[in-house]
C-alpha positions as CSV (number, residue, x, y, z in Angstrom):
1,X,0.0,0.4,-0.2
2,X,1.2,3.9,-0.3
3,X,0.3,6.6,1.0
4,X,-0.2,10.2,-0.6
5,X,-0.6,13.1,1.9
6,X,-2.4,15.8,0.7
7,X,1.4,18.3,-0.4
8,X,1.7,15.1,-3.4
9,X,-2.2,14.4,-4.8
10,X,-2.8,18.4,-4.7
11,X,-1.3,19.4,-8.2
12,X,-3.5,17.5,-9.3
13,X,-6.0,19.5,-8.8
14,X,-4.8,22.6,-8.8
15,X,-2.2,24.0,-11.2
16,X,1.2,23.8,-9.3
17,X,5.0,23.7,-10.8
18,X,4.8,19.8,-10.1
19,X,1.9,19.1,-11.1
20,X,3.1,17.4,-14.9
21,X,5.7,15.5,-13.1
22,X,3.2,14.5,-10.1
23,X,0.1,12.7,-12.9
24,X,2.9,11.3,-15.1
25,X,4.9,9.6,-11.8
26,X,0.9,8.7,-10.5
27,X,-0.1,7.3,-14.0
28,X,2.3,4.1,-13.7
29,X,1.4,2.7,-10.2
30,X,-0.8,-0.5,-9.8
31,X,-4.3,-0.1,-9.3
32,X,-5.7,-0.6,-6.2
33,X,-2.2,0.3,-4.1
34,X,-3.1,4.0,-3.2
35,X,-4.7,5.0,0.0
36,X,-5.1,8.8,2.2
37,X,-7.0,9.4,5.0
38,X,-9.6,11.1,6.0
39,X,-7.7,13.6,7.2
40,X,-6.1,14.2,4.1
41,X,-9.8,15.6,2.3
42,X,-9.8,17.7,5.2
43,X,-6.4,18.6,5.0
44,X,-7.4,19.4,1.3
45,X,-10.5,21.0,1.5
46,X,-8.3,23.5,4.6
47,X,-5.8,24.6,1.4
48,X,-8.8,25.6,-0.9
49,X,-10.3,27.5,1.8
50,X,-6.7,29.4,2.4
51,X,-7.1,29.6,-1.5
52,X,-9.8,31.3,-1.5
53,X,-9.4,33.7,2.0
54,X,-5.8,34.6,0.0
55,X,-7.6,35.6,-3.1
56,X,-6.2,32.6,-5.3
57,X,-9.3,31.0,-6.1
58,X,-13.1,31.7,-6.0
59,X,-15.2,30.6,-4.1
60,X,-17.4,28.6,-7.0
61,X,-13.6,27.0,-8.0
62,X,-12.9,25.6,-4.8
63,X,-16.0,24.1,-5.3
64,X,-15.2,22.8,-8.6
65,X,-11.8,21.5,-7.0
66,X,-13.4,20.4,-4.3
67,X,-15.4,18.0,-6.2
68,X,-12.8,16.5,-8.3
69,X,-11.1,15.6,-5.5
70,X,-13.3,13.5,-3.7
71,X,-14.1,12.1,-7.2
72,X,-10.3,11.3,-7.8
73,X,-10.0,9.3,-4.1
74,X,-13.3,7.7,-3.8
75,X,-12.4,6.0,-7.1
76,X,-8.7,5.4,-6.8
77,X,-7.6,5.3,-3.6
78,X,-8.5,3.2,-0.8
79,X,-9.1,5.6,2.6
80,X,-8.2,5.2,6.3
81,X,-9.8,6.4,9.6
82,X,-7.4,7.6,11.9
83,X,-7.4,5.6,15.4
84,X,-6.7,6.8,19.0
85,X,-4.1,5.6,18.7
86,X,-2.7,6.9,15.4
87,X,-3.6,10.4,17.7
88,X,-1.4,9.1,20.2
89,X,1.4,8.3,17.5
90,X,0.9,11.6,16.6
91,X,1.8,13.4,19.9
92,X,4.3,10.7,20.4
93,X,6.5,12.2,17.0
94,X,5.3,15.5,17.5
95,X,7.5,15.3,20.9
96,X,10.6,15.0,18.6
97,X,11.2,17.7,18.9
98,X,13.9,18.1,16.6
99,X,11.9,16.4,13.8
100,X,10.1,20.0,13.3
101,X,6.1,17.8,12.7
102,X,3.1,20.2,13.1
103,X,0.4,18.6,14.6
104,X,-0.8,17.3,10.6
105,X,2.1,15.7,9.4
106,X,2.7,14.0,12.4
107,X,-0.9,12.3,11.7
108,X,-0.6,11.5,8.1
109,X,3.0,9.7,9.4
110,X,1.1,7.9,11.6
111,X,-1.6,6.6,9.7
112,X,0.2,5.5,7.1
113,X,2.6,3.6,10.0
114,X,-0.2,1.9,11.4
115,X,-1.3,0.7,7.8
116,X,1.8,-0.6,6.8
117,X,2.6,1.7,4.2
118,X,5.2,0.4,1.9
119,X,6.2,4.1,1.0
120,X,4.7,7.5,1.9
121,X,5.4,9.9,-0.8
122,X,5.1,13.5,0.2
123,X,6.2,17.0,-0.8
124,X,6.7,18.5,1.9
125,X,10.2,19.0,3.3
126,X,9.4,18.7,6.5
127,X,6.9,15.6,6.5
128,X,9.7,14.0,4.4
129,X,12.8,15.2,7.0
130,X,10.6,13.6,9.7
131,X,9.8,10.6,8.4
132,X,14.0,10.5,7.7
133,X,14.2,10.5,11.6
134,X,12.1,8.4,12.7
135,X,13.1,6.4,10.1
136,X,9.7,5.2,7.9
137,X,9.7,5.4,4.1
138,X,9.1,8.8,2.9
139,X,9.7,9.6,-0.8
140,X,8.7,12.3,-3.4
141,X,8.0,9.8,-5.6
142,X,9.5,13.0,-8.3
143,X,12.5,15.2,-8.9
144,X,12.4,17.6,-6.9
145,X,14.7,20.4,-6.4
146,X,16.3,20.5,-2.5
147,X,14.8,17.4,-2.2
148,X,16.0,16.4,1.7
């Protein structure tokens, strides 16, 4: 099972510098092996809300992007529900202060770990660095400048 955080999937819906590379990477993956969590869904909606607040997206465009994301998740990904142990593990990960983890990223790592992810894909440099420090299988999956 391959776990994807929000930063890796957002370029599939919102145009970013990494969009083409992420699309090509995803096209080469085996069906049935993709997973996210309910937290990923919340985090993507939050990203859209922030874009609307900052004037980067019109509300109608954010709603369309959210619907597109939900369709993609429903059609292509297993969706994990965070458990109480995932929240406890996230707290422990955050308690390792050298990682610089924030709550959402720690929760992604905990959920992926508890569901035995073969790989955790992210474009978030802090999450990647922390994942390596915690001996978790993390990768950008694509070539990006200044990968940690």
